[in-house]
Structures are given as structure tokens and as C-alpha cells.
C-alpha positions as CSV (number, residue, x, y, z in Angstrom):
1,M,-2.4,-0.4,83.6
2,T,-3.4,-0.8,80.0
3,A,-0.8,0.2,77.5
4,I,-2.0,2.5,74.7
5,V,-0.5,1.8,71.4
6,H,-0.7,4.6,68.9
7,A,-0.6,3.4,65.3
8,G,1.5,5.5,63.0
9,S,-0.1,7.6,60.3
10,P,-0.2,5.9,56.9
11,G,2.4,7.1,54.4
12,L,1.9,8.5,51.0
13,W,2.1,5.2,49.2
14,L,-0.3,3.4,51.5
15,L,-2.8,6.2,51.1
16,A,-2.4,6.2,47.4
17,W,-3.0,2.4,47.3
18,R,-6.2,2.8,49.3
19,R,-7.5,5.4,46.9
20,L,-6.6,3.2,43.9
21,R,-8.4,0.2,45.4
22,A,-11.5,2.3,45.8
23,D,-11.4,3.3,42.2
24,R,-13.0,0.5,40.1
25,V,-11.8,2.0,36.8
26,A,-8.3,2.2,38.1
27,M,-8.3,-1.4,39.2
28,A,-9.8,-2.6,36.0
29,S,-7.1,-0.7,34.0
30,L,-4.4,-2.1,36.3
31,S,-5.7,-5.6,35.5
32,V,-5.5,-5.0,31.8
33,V,-1.9,-3.6,32.1
34,A,-0.9,-6.5,34.3
35,A,-2.3,-9.0,31.7
36,F,-0.2,-7.3,29.0
37,L,2.9,-7.4,31.2
38,L,2.3,-11.1,31.9
39,M,2.0,-11.7,28.2
40,L,5.3,-9.8,27.7
41,V,7.0,-12.1,30.2
42,L,5.6,-15.3,28.7
43,S,6.5,-14.2,25.2
44,A,10.1,-13.1,26.3
45,T,10.7,-16.5,27.9
46,G,9.4,-18.4,24.9
47,L,6.4,-19.9,26.6
48,I,3.9,-18.4,24.1
49,A,4.3,-17.1,20.5
50,A,7.8,-18.6,20.2
51,D,6.8,-20.1,16.8
52,W,5.2,-17.0,15.4
53,E,7.5,-17.1,12.3
54,N,6.1,-20.5,11.3
55,E,4.1,-20.3,8.1
56,V,1.0,-22.1,9.3
57,G,-1.5,-20.9,6.8
58,V,-1.9,-19.9,3.2
59,N,-0.9,-16.4,2.2
60,Y,-3.3,-13.8,3.6
61,A,-5.4,-16.5,5.3
62,P,-8.6,-14.8,6.5
63,P,-9.9,-15.2,10.1
64,G,-11.9,-18.4,10.7
65,F,-15.1,-16.6,11.5
66,V,-15.0,-14.9,8.1
67,G,-14.2,-18.0,6.1
68,A,-12.2,-18.3,2.9
69,V,-12.4,-15.3,0.6
70,A,-12.0,-15.1,-3.1
71,G,-8.5,-15.6,-4.2
72,V,-7.6,-17.8,-1.2
73,A,-7.9,-21.5,-2.0
74,S,-8.2,-24.2,0.6
75,A,-5.3,-26.6,0.9
76,P,-7.0,-29.7,-0.4
77,A,-8.3,-27.8,-3.5
78,P,-6.3,-28.2,-6.7
79,A,-3.8,-25.5,-7.2
80,Q,-4.8,-22.9,-9.8
81,P,-2.1,-21.8,-12.3
82,L,-0.8,-18.3,-11.6
83,P,0.2,-15.8,-14.3
84,D,3.7,-16.1,-15.5
85,N,6.2,-13.6,-14.1
86,P,8.6,-12.5,-16.8
87,F,11.3,-11.7,-14.1
88,D,10.8,-15.0,-12.2
89,P,9.2,-17.8,-14.2
90,L,9.1,-20.1,-11.2
91,A,7.4,-17.6,-8.9
92,G,3.9,-19.1,-9.4
93,D,5.1,-22.6,-8.9
94,M,7.0,-21.7,-5.7
95,A,3.9,-19.9,-4.3
96,Q,1.8,-23.0,-4.9
97,L,4.4,-25.2,-3.2
98,R,4.5,-22.9,-0.2
99,G,0.8,-22.9,0.2
100,A,0.4,-26.7,-0.2
101,G,-0.9,-28.5,2.9
102,R,-1.8,-25.3,4.8
103,P,-5.3,-24.4,6.0
104,A,-7.1,-21.7,4.1
105,T,-8.2,-19.9,7.3
106,L,-6.7,-19.2,10.7
107,P,-8.5,-18.3,13.9
108,F,-7.4,-14.6,13.6
109,G,-6.1,-14.6,10.1
110,G,-2.6,-14.7,8.6
111,D,-0.2,-12.2,6.9
112,K,1.3,-12.4,3.5
113,W,3.6,-15.2,4.6
114,G,1.0,-17.2,6.4
115,H,2.1,-16.3,9.9
116,D,-0.6,-16.5,12.6
117,I,-1.7,-13.0,13.3
118,I,-2.5,-13.5,17.0
119,K,1.0,-14.9,17.7
120,K,2.5,-12.1,15.6
121,T,0.5,-9.6,17.6
122,I,1.7,-11.0,20.9
123,K,5.3,-11.0,19.7
124,G,5.0,-7.5,18.4
125,G,3.5,-6.4,21.7
126,E,6.7,-7.7,23.4
127,T,8.8,-5.4,21.3
128,S,6.6,-2.3,21.6
129,I,6.1,-2.7,25.3
130,V,9.8,-3.2,26.0
131,V,10.6,-0.1,23.9
132,G,8.0,1.9,25.8
133,L,9.1,0.8,29.3
134,V,12.9,1.0,28.8
135,A,12.8,4.3,26.9
136,A,10.5,5.8,29.6
137,L,12.9,4.6,32.3
138,L,15.8,6.2,30.4
139,A,13.9,9.5,29.9
140,V,12.7,9.7,33.5
141,G,16.2,8.8,34.7
142,L,17.8,11.6,32.7
143,G,15.1,14.1,33.6
144,T,15.3,13.3,37.3
145,L,19.1,13.6,37.3
146,F,19.1,16.9,35.4
147,G,16.2,18.2,37.4
148,A,17.7,17.3,40.7
149,L,21.0,19.0,39.8
150,S,19.3,22.1,38.4
151,G,16.8,22.6,41.2
152,Y,19.1,21.8,44.0
153,W,22.2,23.8,43.0
154,G,20.6,26.7,41.1
155,G,22.8,29.5,39.8
156,V,25.1,28.6,36.9
157,V,24.1,24.9,37.0
158,D,20.4,25.9,36.7
159,D,21.1,28.3,33.9
160,F,23.0,25.7,32.0
161,F,20.3,23.0,32.2
162,N,17.6,25.6,31.4
163,W,19.5,26.5,28.3
164,F,19.8,22.9,27.4
165,Y,16.1,22.4,28.1
166,S,15.2,25.4,25.9
167,I,17.1,24.0,22.9
168,F,15.2,20.7,23.1
169,T,11.8,22.2,23.6
170,A,12.3,24.8,20.8
171,I,12.3,22.0,18.2
172,P,9.0,20.0,17.6
173,S,9.3,16.6,19.3
174,V,8.7,14.7,16.0
175,L,11.5,16.6,14.2
176,M,13.8,16.1,17.2
177,I,13.1,12.3,17.2
178,L,13.8,12.1,13.4
179,A,16.9,14.2,13.8
180,V,18.3,11.8,16.5
181,A,17.3,8.9,14.3
182,A,19.2,10.3,11.4
183,V,22.3,10.8,13.5
184,L,22.3,7.3,14.9
185,Q,21.6,5.8,11.4
186,Q,21.1,2.3,12.7
187,K,17.9,0.3,13.1
188,G,17.3,-1.8,16.1
189,V,15.4,-1.9,19.4
190,L,18.3,-0.4,21.3
191,T,18.4,2.5,18.8
192,I,14.7,3.2,19.2
193,V,15.1,3.2,22.9
194,L,18.0,5.7,22.7
195,I,16.1,7.9,20.3
196,L,13.0,8.1,22.5
197,G,14.9,8.3,25.8
198,L,17.3,11.0,24.7
199,T,14.4,13.2,23.4
200,G,11.8,12.5,26.1
201,W,13.5,13.8,29.3
202,T,12.3,17.4,29.1
203,G,8.9,16.8,30.7
204,P,10.3,14.9,33.8
205,Y,13.1,17.5,34.1
206,R,10.7,20.5,34.3
207,L,8.6,18.9,37.1
208,I,11.5,17.4,39.1
209,R,13.4,20.7,39.0
210,A,10.3,22.5,40.4
211,E,10.0,19.9,43.2
212,Y,13.6,20.2,44.2
213,I,13.4,24.0,44.3
214,K,10.4,23.7,46.6
215,H,11.9,20.9,48.9
216,K,15.5,22.0,49.3
217,A,14.5,24.8,51.7
218,R,12.2,22.6,53.9
219,E,13.0,21.7,57.5
220,Y,13.9,18.1,57.0
221,V,16.6,19.1,54.4
222,L,17.9,21.8,56.7
223,A,18.1,19.3,59.5
224,A,20.0,16.9,57.3
225,D,22.4,19.7,56.5
226,A,22.8,20.5,60.2
227,I,24.0,16.9,60.9
228,G,26.5,17.1,58.1
229,A,24.8,15.1,55.4
230,S,26.5,15.4,52.0
231,H,24.9,17.2,49.0
232,W,24.5,13.9,47.2
233,R,22.8,12.3,50.3
234,K,20.4,15.3,50.7
235,M,19.5,15.2,47.0
236,F,18.8,11.5,46.6
237,S,18.3,10.1,50.1
238,H,16.2,12.8,51.6
239,I,14.5,14.8,48.8
240,F,14.1,12.2,46.1
241,P,11.8,9.9,48.2
242,N,9.5,12.8,48.7
243,V,9.3,13.6,45.0
244,S,9.5,10.1,43.6
245,H,5.7,10.0,43.0
246,V,6.2,12.7,40.4
247,A,8.8,10.6,38.5
248,L,6.5,7.5,38.7
249,V,3.6,9.4,37.2
250,Q,5.8,10.8,34.5
251,M,7.1,7.4,33.6
252,S,3.5,6.1,33.3
253,I,2.7,8.9,30.9
254,L,5.8,8.4,28.8
255,V,5.3,4.7,28.4
256,V,2.0,5.4,26.6
257,G,3.6,8.1,24.4
258,F,6.7,6.0,23.5
259,I,4.6,3.0,22.5
260,K,2.8,5.4,20.0
261,A,6.1,7.0,19.0
262,E,7.5,3.5,18.1
263,V,4.6,3.1,15.8
264,I,5.3,6.4,14.1
265,L,9.0,5.6,13.7
266,S,8.3,2.1,12.2
267,F,5.7,3.7,9.9
268,L,8.3,6.2,8.6
269,G,11.0,3.6,8.2
270,F,13.1,4.4,11.3
271,G,11.7,1.6,13.4
272,V,12.6,-2.0,14.1
273,P,14.9,-3.8,11.5
274,V,13.8,-6.6,9.2
275,G,13.2,-9.8,11.1
276,V,11.9,-8.0,14.3
277,V,8.2,-7.6,14.6
278,S,6.4,-4.8,16.6
279,W,3.0,-3.2,16.5
280,G,4.5,-0.4,14.4
281,S,5.9,-2.8,11.8
282,M,2.6,-4.6,11.7
283,L,0.7,-1.4,10.9
284,N,3.4,-0.5,8.3
285,E,2.7,-3.8,6.6
286,A,-1.0,-3.5,7.0
287,Q,-1.3,-0.2,5.0
288,N,-0.6,-2.1,1.8
289,E,-2.8,-5.1,2.8
290,L,-5.7,-2.9,3.5
291,I,-5.9,-1.9,-0.2
292,L,-6.3,-5.6,-1.0
293,G,-9.1,-6.0,1.5
294,R,-6.9,-7.8,4.0
295,W,-7.8,-5.9,7.2
296,W,-7.1,-8.4,9.9
297,Q,-3.5,-7.5,10.6
298,L,-4.4,-3.9,10.9
299,A,-7.3,-4.7,13.2
300,A,-5.2,-7.0,15.5
301,A,-2.4,-4.5,16.0
302,A,-4.6,-1.5,16.4
303,I,-7.0,-3.2,18.8
304,A,-4.1,-4.5,21.0
305,M,-2.4,-1.1,21.0
306,A,-5.6,0.8,21.7
307,L,-6.5,-1.5,24.6
308,L,-3.1,-1.2,26.3
309,V,-2.8,2.6,25.7
310,T,-6.3,3.2,27.0
311,A,-5.8,1.1,30.1
312,F,-2.4,2.7,30.8
313,S,-3.8,6.2,30.3
314,L,-6.8,5.6,32.7
315,F,-4.4,4.0,35.3
316,T,-2.0,6.9,35.0
317,D,-4.8,9.4,35.6
318,A,-6.0,7.5,38.6
319,L,-2.4,7.2,39.9
320,R,-1.8,10.9,39.5
321,D,-5.0,11.6,41.5
322,A,-4.1,9.1,44.2
323,L,-0.6,10.5,44.7
324,D,-1.8,14.1,44.7
325,P,-1.6,15.2,48.4
326,K,-4.4,17.8,47.8
327,V,-6.9,15.0,47.0
328,K,-8.6,14.0,50.2
């Protein structure tokens, strides 16, 4: 007698992975996102860009493929006297001493202190990506918790969370972010994470609440109730695994939005403190440099951010399609 083995049907995540693998754009986007995450790990451990604060070039050193520009002298050239500063007579001499012995160009240019732009971009990416990931995790965590409580219990609990949700959504998101920033009144990466996380939970809340309302009356939840499962167990051991794909997609969307929000906060002066670099602080510095024709810091931060945001957005769209049970 030959035994017949019936293979179990693939689950949601396996089906989603098969769809993602068949999507070339999704896999290319995932590769770009993975490369940025690897860069984040290497930068956080000090294996790359650890010496980004070293002044390795002259002030505003242009990229090597552009060559030295007017007003930037090479290191071996004799120092040119600078105009006297009535407030600091030694400013010109100190500027010449700081620039002595440094190359006039860097591979990707330098900022006003002579920092290597490519290393500064990598270090700034570490801050911006960490802000985006942790703030998105906080926002999705709050939105999932509030949505689960509201959708599962209903009644007075649902009314309370809906009232709370209405207050947050009645105020434009930018004004809400600035209001929370003004209340906290402290600059730092943790503060930015709290600002974005405490104001970004409304989207996940709305979707998770709808999913819990739909799932709480299904057969598997009623069966769990029949065997005496607690409310907490039904909410997070039975229902949540079936709606977790919604939370994952929301987190992917929020990461992109929070990276851009960090740029806005830094541009408006509510971002990272002095001494901490991010893509937002780089763009804030670059707005004054661009008037002087020093475009390389703006280009480096903008290209890095655009590449990551585009790849993350494309991957998020593909992930949402792959996890949609209506897509065959």
C-alpha cells in the first residue's frame, strides 16, 4: 500500500513571498532597502564613517570630478591674505591654519568645515533611518493597541477612542507635529521619535480597528471563546496574527513618511541637536551653501534620501499587493 501524503496549503506569508519573488521591481527595491539597512548597521557599529567629523579637506572642498573652483586654493599653494575681520582680527589667520595641509578637492566634496560629504551622508542616513524605523514602530504599536481595544470591545471604549482619533485628525499633521515639538521643547533623536510616533498612530488605528470589528465575529474567534480563551488571548493570540499584515504595510508606509518628516523638522529648527548629523540637518546647512554655488552637500543628501524613499515606496506597494488576499 502506498501512503499518500497531502501537503498543507501554503500560508499567507509564504504566498506573499512567492508573489514578491516574481516581482522584479519589488526585489530590486528590497535590495536597495537592504543595502541601506546594511549601511546603517555598519555605521552604527563604527565600521564605516566613524571618522566623519575629521576635517580632511579645505573648507567647501569641491568634488574631485569637478576640480578646484575659484576661491578654494590647493594645500601646497601659498595662502592668500583674507580681509580683516573687525570683530575677530585673527579669523583670517586661523582659517589659513585650519586649511593648511589639506587637499583642495575630495571625491564627493566637503562641507564648510572640510568634512567628507560621503561619510557625512552615511552618518546622516543612520540618524534619519533610525528615526523613521523607531518612530514607525512606536506609531504602529500605539495604533494597533488602540485599534484592537476599540474594535474588539466596541461600545463606550470604541466611542472614547473614536473621539480621541477625531481630535488628532481634525488638526493638520504638520501643525500637530509642531505643537508636540513645542510642548517637548527638547532637541534630540529620542524627542523626534516621540514627536512622530505620538502623532502618527491615527492611520494604523483606523485600519486595525476595522480589521478587529470584522474578525471578532468569525468562527475561529467564537471557537476560542467556547474553549474559555481570555479576551487578551483572543485579541492578540488569535486575531492579531490574521491582521498583522495590515500593521506591517502601515509600518512600511510610515517609515517613508517619517524620514521625510525628520527633514521638515530639521529644516524648521525642531530637528536633531548640534553635533548630530542627519539628512535633514544636511539639507538645512545646504540651503545657505547653495547661494554660494556649493551644491554637493545638497545633492548628496537629496540623492540618498530620494533613492531610499523611492525604493521603500515601491517595495511597500508590492508588499501591499502581495499580502492582499484578493490578488490571485
